[in-house]
N, C-alpha and C positions, 0 to 999 in steps of 0.2 A: 061159069065164065066168067056173069058181070057178077058174081057173087065175092068169088075170089080178090079181083081184079078192086070190084068196091074193097074191100077187107085191105090192099096192097094200101092202095091208098090213104084211108085211115093211118095205117102205120107209117104212112111217110112223112104226114100233116103231124104226128103227134111228136115223130122224130124231130121234125123241122120245128116244132112248136118250143123240143124239150133243149132243141140247143140251142134258141133264140132267149130263152130264159137262163139258163145257165151262163150266154155268153155277157147278163144285163148283171145277175152274179157278182160275177168274176172282176166286170169293168168299176164297180163301185167298190169292191174289195181294193182292186186296184188304186182307186182314189183314196181312199181310208189311208192305207200305208201311206200313200204319197203324200198325206196331208200331214202323217205325226213326224213324218223325215223331216218336212216340212220345219213342222214347229218346233221338233230339237235342234234344227240347226238353228236357228231363229233365237232359238234359248240359247245356245251356244254364243253365238256370237251380239248380242245385244239385240238383235233389232226387235224383240221384245220391247226393252226401256225409250226405245227412241219411238216406239208407235205409244206406248203409255205417255210419253212427255205428248206427244203432237196430242193425244185425247186428253190429255186431263195438263193443266201448265204448271210446275211448279212452283210450290208455295212459296214465296217471300216473307223471310221472318226478317223485321230488321230490331234489333238491341237499341234498345232505348236505355243509354247510362245514366241513374239520377243521380244530378250534381246536386252534392249536398250544398245548402246555402248557409256559410258560416256569415259570424256577426263581425265585422270589420270592426277596429276598434276605432274612435272618432281622430281627426287629426289631434297630434299636439297643436300644445295655445301656442300664438308665436311669442318668441320671442320680448321677456319686456329690458330696455334699457336703460341705466338706469341715468340720469341727466348729471355730469358734474354740478355742483353747485358753482355758483358765479361768484367771486369775490368780489366786492367792490371797495375799493379803498376809500376809507373814512376821509374823509372833505375838512382839509388844513382849515382850520381857526384860529387864531390869534386875537386870544382878549387880552387888552390893555389896562393890567391892577395898577390904580392911582397910590404914588406911594406915600404918607400921611405922615408927616415928618412935624406934626404937631406933637407933644406930648403925649400919651396915654393918659385916662381916668378914668380907666378902668378897678374895681376894686376890689383887691386882692383878699386874700384870706389871711391873717396873720394870725387866728385860733390857736394857741399852744396846743398840743398835740404830746402825748407820753412815747418816749422815745422806749422802745420794744431796749430790753436790757439785754447784751451778748452773752451767750452761753457760756457758763464755766469752761476755762481750759480742763482740760482732758487730765488724769493724774498723770505723773513721771512714768514711766516704766520700770518695774523693778531688774532692781538686781539679781539673775539668776542665773545663780554655778552651781555646776554639776557636781558630785559626787567623783570622785578622781581612790585611785589606786595608794593606797598607803606606803614609808618607808619598809625598805628590807620586807618588801612583795617577795612572794616565794619563785623560785625557780621551775621552769615545765621542764629541765634536765631532773630536779628529785620525785617529778611525777610522771615520769614517764613509764611506761608500763612495761614490767621486763618479757612478757612474751611480745609487746609488739617488737622491742627492739629487736628479740630474734627474729621475726618473722617480716623483718625490713619495712615495717607499717611507719608511713607520716601522717602529718594532719594538720587543718589548721579548726579545731572546733571553738564556736565561739558561747560564750556563758555571759546568762544573765543574772545581774544577782542587784536588791534592793536595798539599801541604808537607812539606816536611821538618824536621826539628830547625836548620837551618841557614836556614831560608827560602830556599828555594829549592825552584823545583818539582820533584819524581820524576818526574813523565810528562807527556805531551802532553793541555791542557786539553781538554774536551770540550763538546758542545752537550748539555747536559740537559736544553732544553725549546725545540725553534725558535719564530722569531717568524714564519714563513713565507715568510719571504725569506732563498735562498743567500745572496747578499752580504752582506745583515745579522749570520746568522749566521756564516759566515768571518770578516768586520771584529769581531765581538763574542771570537772566536778568537786573533786574533792581537793584542789590545788586553791578554786574558787572558796568553799570551807573554812583554808589554810591562811587565808589572806586578811591581811590588816588594807583599810579602808577609811577614808577621808569626807567625812557626811558635804551634800550639798548646800549652800546658803538661799537664800532667798530677803533681797536687803540685808545682807552679813547675819540675817539668821535662820541658825542651823535646824534643815528641813529634813522630810521620807523623799528621797527621787532611788530611781533606779539605773543602772548602770549594765555596758553590754559592752564586754572586753574579748579579744582572740587570745585562744594560749594555742601557742606554734611549737607542734613537737617534731625534731625534724635530731633524724639519725647524723653524726661528729665522728669522722672518721680519728 
């Protein structure tokens, strides 16, 4: 009987020891779980950030802006003012010059000098007379082109002729100013060839000269 009771006592002591062991392990497990839950809650609510700020104060950074130093131009020189010139009126000075009423004894130059000759007078202008149309000069109606009459052409060409001392043409007549119609210009040249002329003169002497005259071609009703 003592042996059985001793065995029972040992079993009860072992059970009590196991119960105490499991109770301590459960307590440690519960503490660990509660700590993790608290840590998760602290991270969610920013408590860890506040703790970090309490442990390590925030780093303050100051931005220093570098001021660029520029060379400022020197101030402009003060303006220069020109002083107006001061006009000083001239002093009035009166000088009395004595009048010499006695006869002057100064020596005068009586040397004979040659007097320059006056230029000769210009020659008198020459009497120039231009050539003219002679008597019985042909009429423009006699040299009016028939085609121009049919077409109703009218005009007044100017013809140039050069007449020699003998009153005859020295060269072929030319049209100095056209009438706008070649037929009328040709009729005026033919009229100038057939006409007679009076030569021009210089101081009464016949000479060669040119003359311009107009030939009028006009239709008559």
